[in-house]
N, C-alpha and C positions, 0 to 999 in steps of 0.2 A: 199482179205485175207488168209495168211496160213491155212491149214488148222487145226492144230491143234490150232490156235485163236478160229477161224470158228466154231469148235467144241465145247469152250472151252464160245461160248459167244453164241451157242443154248442152252448150261444145266444152263445159267445164265438166261435167258428166259424160259425156261422152268420151273424152279426152279419158278421164279416169278412168273411168269403165274398160275401154280399149288396149289402156297400161296394163290393167291389173290380169283383162284376161292373155295377154300376148306374151305377160310374164308368169300366168299359169302355164298356158299352154308348153314354155317353154321347158319347167319343169319338167312337167307329163314327158316331152320325151326324151330328159336329158337324163333325167336321176331315177333309180331301178328301187322296186318298192324293200320296204327290210320285214320280212315276212315272218311272222311268227313259230314256235315250235309246233302249231299244233295242223300249220299250212306249209311250213317248209321243212323242219327239225333245226339240228342245230346240233349243237360238241354239250357232252355230258360229263361231265369231273365230278368224283368222289372222292373226297376229304375225309383220314382217317385223324380223332384224336389220340391222346395217350389212353392206355387203361384204365389211369387215374383220375384223370379230369373227371370233377362230379359235372354229375345234369347241367345242374343251373349254367359251371360255366363251359359249354358247350351247345346251351341258348345263348347265353350271352353272344356266342363266336358265331353262331350262326348270323344274329344279329348285325353284327358288325360288318361279318360279309355281305350281308345285303347292303347294307350302305355301299361298299365297296362298289358292287355288281351295279348300282346305281350310278358311282362316281364313274364307271366306265363309260356309263353312253348305253349301255344293252336293254334295253326296254321290256317289258313284261318277263322276267325271269322270272326259275321254280327254283326255292331252296325247302329243301326241305331233310328232316332224320330220318337217317335210316339207321335201324338200332339204336345201342347206347349209345356208338364212338364216332359214329358215320355219319357227317353230311352232305346228300347229296343235290351239285349244282345243275338247274339244266339252263344253257344261253341260248337263245333261237339266234340263227342264222350269223353263228359266229364261226365263222372259217378258220383265224390263226388265233386257238386258245393260247399260245404260246405267253404273251401279255398278261391274258386272262391268269393263268396259272401264278405266272410271277406275284400279280400282285396279291392275291388272293390268298396263295401259300404266306404273305411273309408276315412273322409275327408282330412287327414295327414297332418293339420295346423300342422308345425314345426316351434316349439320360442328357442329361445337362451336367458335364464334370470337371471342373477344372482344373485345368493343363499344371503339374507339378516341376515340369521341368524336361531334358532332353529323354528320350528311353527306343522302347522297341515297335510302337504301333503307329503304324502310319498313315497322311495323315492326306487327302487331296492338295495340301500344300507344295506338299513333295517332301517333309522329312520325317522324322518318327519323334514320338514324344512319351510320357508317361503320364498317365493320369490318376489322380482324385479319387474321395466318394462320391458320390452321384446327390446330386444339392436340387436334384428336381429331374418327374420321369414326365410319361407323355399325359397321365392324368395327366398333368397343370396345361397341358396343350386348348386352347377352346378354338380355334381355328387355324389356318395356314394355306397362303398362297405364293401363287408363283408371279411377279412383275420385273421388268426389266427395272435392272443397276445401273440407275442414272447417275451415278458414282463413277460405276467402274464397267470392265467388261461383262458383258453376259449377263443372265436373271440370278436373282434368288429368291429366298422364298421367304415371305416376311411371317409373322410367330405371334399370334395372338395369348396372350397367359388368362387363368381363370383361376378362382378360388385364391388359395395362401401363394401361388408359387408368382406372381410379380415381386413378395416381399422376398420366397428364396434369391427369384434372382438379384436383385439388389444387393442382398448380401453377396451374392459369391462374385460380383462384378466391383464393390468394394473394397475384398481382397485382395480380389486381381490389379486395379487399377492403384494399388503399393508398389507394383513392380516398375522399373522401369520398361519406357517403352524398347523392345526390338527381344525382352528377356521373358523364354518360351514362359513363365509363370503368368505374362500378364494376358493370358489366352483361354480362351472359353471353350471347350469340348462340345460337339452335340454330337453325341453318338447312337447311332442307330443298330439296330440288332450286331452289337457290343463294334460294327467300324464307326470308327471317325465318320463322318462325313463335311465336318466344315469345322475348322479350330479359327478361329478369326482372333485378333488383338480387341482387348476393349478400345475402346475410341479414348484420345488422348485427353479428350476434354474430362473425362471423369475422376471427379476428384475422388483423392484415396481415401477408406475409408466411407464413404457417401456411397458409392453408386449408382446406375442407371436407374431412374428413375418413372416409371411408367408401365404398363399393362403389356407390351409388346415389343417383339424385338428383330431381328431380324440373318436371317443363314444365310451367309455369303462364301461363294466357292467358286466361280468366274463356272456355274451351271449354263449347260444348253438350256436350250428353253424347255425340251421334253425332259430333260434330267431334273430340273427344277419344278416341274409337271407333275411326275411323277413322285417325289418325294414329297411336295401339299397334298400330294392324294394321299398316300400312303399313312401321312400323319394325320392331317382331317378326317380321314372313315375312320379313326379309332385303333386301341391296341389292341389287336387277339389276348383274352385272357390266358390261353392255352395253343403251343404251337399245330401246325395242324401238316399232315402229310397228304401228297397227291397218291393214291390209289390207286388210280385206273381212271383214263380219259377216253371215251370214244364219239363217233360220229353218230347220232339218229336222226330216225327217221319223224316223218312226222304225226303226232298224234291223233288224226280225223285221216282220213281216204280219202281219194280222188270221187267217191262217188257221192259221200257228204256234201264234200266242196262246193263238184256241180251240182248240189241239190237244191243249195246254200245260194249260191250264184241266180240261179233260175227263179230260184221264191225272191230275191232282190228285187230282179228284174219286171218280173209279172206284177210284184206290189209298187213299185215306182211310176210302171205305163199308169195301171189302173186309176192313181192319182193323178197321174197327167189327165187322161182321158176325162175324170167326175171333176176337174176344175175346170175342160172344156167345154162339159156341159151344163155346169152351173152359171161358169161367168163368158163361156164364149168366146168373144177375140182377148176379153181380157185377161180371163184364161190359161190361151194360149200366149200370152206374151208372159204370164205367169211359171210355164211349162220353161219354155222360152230360158227365166232365170233361173229358176232351177238349176237348170243344166250349167247358169255359169255357176250357181253355189257350187253343185258339186264341182266341179272342175276346180274352183280355187280353193275351197276348203280342202280337196284332196290332193294336191299338188302342194299346199303348206306342209301336212305332216311329212308328204315325201319330203321336203325343204328343212324339215328339224327332224328325221333321221326318225320318228315314227317307227315303229314293231306295230306293223300290221295284223291283230289275230281277227280268227272270225267272229269272236263277241263284237271285238272292235269294228271290224266294217260294217256288222249287222246293227251295231247302233250306228253308225256313220249314214247306213240309209236307212237307219230310223230318223235321225235331226234329222235328212229332207225332207221327210214327210210331213216333220216339226217345221220344218222352214216355211212350210206353204203358209200355218199360220201370222208371217206378219201380214204376208200376198193379201192371205183373207183380211186383214182388216183393213188395210189401206182400203181394198175394191168395199167391202162393208161401210165405211165411211163416205168414199165416193158416193154408193146408191144414194144415204142418206143428203149429202147435198143434191142434190141433183133433185131426188124428189121436190125439194124445196126451190133452187134456182132456176134450173129444164138447162141448161149451161154446159153439156158437159166434159169441156176444159179444164173451165173453173172448177165445178165439183169436185173433178182430179186431184187439182192442184190443190184443193180445199180436203181434201183426201188425205192426201197425203200427211200437210199439217194437220191435222186430226189426230192422226191414230202415229203421231210418231212419239205425243208424249207415254200411249200405252204400249208403243215397240220399244221404247226408249227404258222406260221400270222395268216390263218383264224380263229384258235382254241383261240389261244390270245387274237385278237381284241375281243374274244365271250367273255372271261372270262374276261378281263375289262368293258365289259358293264356289265354284269353278279356282279362282284364284285361291283360292285359299287353302280348297285340297290340295293344289299343286304346293303351295307354300309349306304346307304343315303335317304331309301323309305323306307315306313311302309307299312303291312295289306298286299292284295295280291300281289303287284309289288313287294316285299322283298320276298318274298315266292316262286316266280316264277324266281328273280336271283339266289334263294338257287336250286332250279330242271334244272334251264339252266347250273350251274358252273359242280351240280353234272354229268349230261349229256354231255356234251364238256369231263370234266377227262377218264369218262368211254370211253367214243368214242376215245380218243387217245392212252388208253389203248388196244381196242379191235381193234384198226389199226397196230399200231404200233408194238406191244409183242405179241399181240395170234394168228393174222394171219400172220404174219412175222415167229414165231413159228411153224405153221402148216403146213403152204407152206415149208419149210425146212425139217418137216418130211415126205414127200412126194415127196421131190424133185428128190430122188433112180427114182421112177417110172416117171416124168415127164419128163425126162433128155435123157431115152429112148424113150420117145415120149411125143411130145414135143406139137406135136396136139391140146392131152388133158388137155393140160392148159388152152387152152382159150387166152393164149400173146401170139402165133404166128405169130400173123398177127394183122397193123393196122386198118386192117376195111376198107372197102369198100368205107364208107363213107368220111375218110378220106383221105383216098388213091385219092379219086377221085378229093377233095377239095385240095389236094397240088397239085394237076397234073396241074390245070387249072389254079393256077395263082393270084389268085381272090385276088387284094385289096383291101379292103369295103370302107376306110377310104379314097378318094382322096378328095374328098368335105363335112368334117364334119360337114358343117355349115349347111347341110341340116338334118342333122341328128336331128341337136340338133333341127331342126325346129318341123320334127316329134314328138322331145318327146314334144317341148313346146305346139304342137295343143294338144296332150293327156292330157299333163299337165292341159290347157285349158276344156278341155273337163269332166277331174274331176275337179276339182272346181269349173264348172257350175252350176255341182247335188250338190254342198252344198247351192247357193243361187237360185235355181229353188227347190230340193225340200225338202234341210234342212235333217242334219244331227236327223235322231230321235236317240238320248239318255235314255238308259234302265234306270230303275228306283235305279239303283243304283248308277247312277250321277245327278239323277232330284227329286227324292223321289218319292209318289204317293199317296195310301192311303190302309192300310189292314181293310179286314173282319176279325171278330172273329166270326162262329159259332159252336152251337152244337146241335148233332144229336143223336138217339137211336145208329146208327151204321155209320161209315163213310170207305168210303173205299175212296183213294186218286186218282187209279188211271180211278175213275170215277167221280172225281170233275174235275182233267184234261180234260178226255176227252169233256164231259161238257162244259167247259169254254173255252176251243180250238172252238169249237164251235156254244159258242153264238159270240167268235171275240174276246175271250181275251186269246191266241198262249201262249202270256210268261209268265201269270199269273205264281209267285207263291205259290203253296201249302205247305202246311206245316201240320203235322195232332197232334195233341196231347192225347195219351191213343188211345181209342177203341171212343172216342163222341166227340172227341173237332177235330176242325179246324179254320187253318185261312189262311186266300189267300192275298198276295203281291203284287199289279200289279202298272200300273203306273198313272201319273197323268189319275186322271178320276171324272166326270161330278158327280151328284146325280142319273139324268138319268142312269148312265153307274154304277155304283153301283145294283140299282136296278136289273140291268140284272144280274150281277154277285151272287144277291141270289137270282133271281127265279135259276140258273145255279146251287147251292148248293145246293138248293131245290131238286129240279130233281134227282140227283145224290145219295142223302140220299135219298129219301124217304121223305120227310119235315126235314128243320132245321133252329134253333130257333137264329136269330144274335143278339148277344153278345154284339158290339163295330163297329164302323166305325169311325176307327182315319185317319186323315193325316198324314204320315212318310217322315220324312226327306231323305236325300241323305246318303247309304249305306257309300260311298265311297266321303269323307269330304270335305271344301275346300280343309286344310291343307295337306291333304293326297295328292290328287290332283296336289297343287302345290311340293310339297317334290318329287311326283313320276317326272313330270315336271323337276324339278330341276337336281334329278339325272339320268336324258334323256338326259336334254344338258348338263351334266361333262362326262358322260360314251358317248358321241358322239368327247368331245372333247380331251378326251380324247382316243380315239379311231382316229382322226384327228395327234395328234401329237404322236403315233408311227408309224402310215402311213408313217407320214410323214420323221421320221428315218429312219425306215428297207428302205423305199422306194425311195419318192421323195416328194416335198410336193403338187404338182401338183397332182400326182395320189391320195395322199390323201386327197386333194382338193378337186377330183374326184366320190373319191367314198364316201363321203358325199355328193353331189351335186343329188349322183343317190340314198341313200339312203332316203335324205331327199322329192327328189321323188316319193321312192316308198310310203311312210307313206302320201301323201298325193293323192293318184291313190288308193290308197288301201279305204279309206276315202270318199272317192268321188262316189267311181262306188258301198260302201255300201250306201252310200245315193242317188245313182238312184235308187240300187234292193229295197229301200224302209225298209231294214235291221235294225234290231234295234243294238245299240252301248252300248255294258256292261260288264261286268267285262268278258269276256268271250273274248269279243270282242280286252279288253286292254289285254290277253295273247296271241294272235294271233298277234295282232300288234308291241303287244316286240318281240315274235317267227320270223316274215319277216321282222324286223329290222337287226337281226343276221343274217338271212340268207342270205339278200340283199346286207351285209360286206364279208360276205362269197366269196361269186359268183365273185364281184370284186377283192377279193387279190388275185381269182386263177389266176386269167387272167394277172392281172398285177404282181406276181407273176415272169409269164412266160415274159412276156414283160420285164424284167430286167434281163432275160438272153439273150434272143433276141438281146440288143441294144449292147451288144459287140460284132454282127457284122457289125455297122457300119451302117449301112442303116438307109435311111430316114424309122424317127418315124412315119407317118400314113403305113408306112410299116412292122415297129414292131410293133406298135396294131395290126394288121390285120391278121398277120401271128399268132402273139398268140392264140387272139381272134378262127378263124380256128385251132390252134393245141389245145386251151382244149374244142372245140365245144362235144367230144362226152364225155367225164368228164361232162359236163353239158345237155350232151340230158338224158345221163345212172342216171346221179346224180337225176335228174327234175322226171326221166317217175317211179324209184323205190320209192321216194315221192309221188306219182299222185295215184300210189296204194291204198297208204295207206289216201289218203285224198279224196282219190274215193269211196271210202269203208263208209269212217265214213259219207260222202255225201247223198250217197243213203242208208244204212244200217242205219246209228246214230237215235241220237232220236232228236229232233227239236234242242235243246240247239245247239247240238256237232255238227247235220246239219250246222248250219253258222257257228260255230266253223271253220269244213271245206271249207266253202266258203270263208271265208278272209284269210283263210290259199292258200288257191284255185287262188285266187286274188294276195297275196301276192308272190309266187311263180313266179308265170307268169310275173310278173311287175318287181321282182329281179333279173330272167333268162335276162329281154329285155334289163332293164334297164342298165347292160354292155353295150350294145353295142348301147343302144338308145342313152344314154345318158353320162357313167362313161368313155367310151371310144373316144367320140369326147369332150368331157370337157376338156379330159385330148390332145389333141391331139392340143386344140383351143391355153389353156395357154403352151404349151410348145411350140410352133408357136411363139403367139404373144414374149416369150422371147427371143426368137433368131435374131424374129426381131429387138429388144430392142438390142441387141449386135454387128449386125449388124455393120460394120460402114458405114459412108455417102459416097454414089457416088462421086470421084473426077468432079468439073464442073470446063472448060475451064472459064481462067481469061483472063479478059481486061485492 
């Protein structure tokens, strides 16, 4: 690049980096974090359905309530059934629950009814009318949204119909249009919970006997913006199949104690510090630049989460810290590519430019596949899976900025010094391992089916764990029991310690005020419930049990189904993208390796007897993203090496060996963070780190053991099919 152009590009990148970092700093200084129930506590609301309500109706009511909570903007809520007719809703960090109670408790039975004349039912328009038979219910509503009224004052609510509702709406308006303007019978009433929210006249352009044709309409009534938004929210989130009554509301304390939070914070700091020292040791001054860029990444990602109001839970923060370790990957890709370029050119500035340019495709492909998964998880899933999609998307975008903009600006600023002393950069050598490997002329995949046999044996051992030991599902999936106690003084830390010593290490402890405590466990019998009570009694010096109720799973069947559907579509989208960018065989090999990693992680967790809970679900989703990234980096190198026309097994072997330093260095960077969380973190975070550690090893190994051999077998099978049959002698 000519010198003026290079300076201009540096100036643009520098100003961009400065602007983004300034905005991030402003957000960090002015926006308070929104802490989750485990870190800060929040509000607990207990709702009760009528005694005659069926179990299925209560389950459907809980899913409607979950959608309403999502619409309220409360992230990471906990909803679970308690007994036969109660639903417990925990809202992290909510200080004023008035709005939540109003929205959660409304049955929102929307009805569309023709006006038959003046009567005694008041309307927002200031008069009173009489109503005819119901022509449509809320089941015919697909969507509702608040928009400014372009033809009048205030806001209106646009309503989209579904099913048979458009025909019902057309019939109702066709009849109403036969009355003259100003006649009450020309009006259609929208009734919500037996109250008329709007009774507009049918437009004068509507033809008698024809009606309004189309799949949508508008509810008008000079609504204020907040009124229109609330009405749209309740209509959009669905109607409760049964009415609910608020029977209890209280403020609860954090589910994790201060000691656990402090231990996890120390683990995160130590893990990130060790990762930084490792980068400086391997890449010297370039490593120091990467550490500074990762600091910018952390500020940008954290400020973005603050800006969108994301709720920060301890597993979420651990995932964020892990993302810092994984963000090392893009920097390592650039540095290793720069090393290769320097080995050919011996000119550092040019080598670094080519390193960024050469690594761009691998960085882009690996991050696009992750963004595809994150976006679809956010769009299609609900609850904690949706929140994970948001966090993952922010991390990916911030990682791209850190590696491709901030690192490049910092490297170019120190380039005059590095040009005189290339050895200070850490980019002046290929490294002993890669030099030794490439010099040996090793071909890994002369017999790819042997690799697949080894992968099959590992997979078989993992599946055996599911049959021999079984996977222990957490209370979020299975439900369990909730016991409530009152005592003169409650110390949550002592209660957790006593429960752990009594054999309930996974119990969730929530305090309420200074004298209340609830314990949530998995499915236990009456004898175990007695032991829980005894442990609480010892910890508090005397406690009185208030309730002992069975609770349903907080991750209900609909949420699990939506998560699986979102995950399946995300994998299919990744396969399609990889097939377009690379080759369908490489895309299929990546997906096979991904599925293998998931099965291995679940199987090893079963063998270890670990509990698979919501934290495990977050770890599983992280492993899926990491597995795809690792395969994409290798296959990106395969795409380059195929130009040499060498046999495909040799191409695949060279790609694996040439990208090995990136694999090792990235893995070690993540390993430091995981080891710190495993050794120093809280119990739940230790399980989180264990799952990710298993996934890290599986994701790295599966690229060599599964993805590469599968791609070779698919390539070889297609090549054989394309070969002409040998000529045979004729007689």
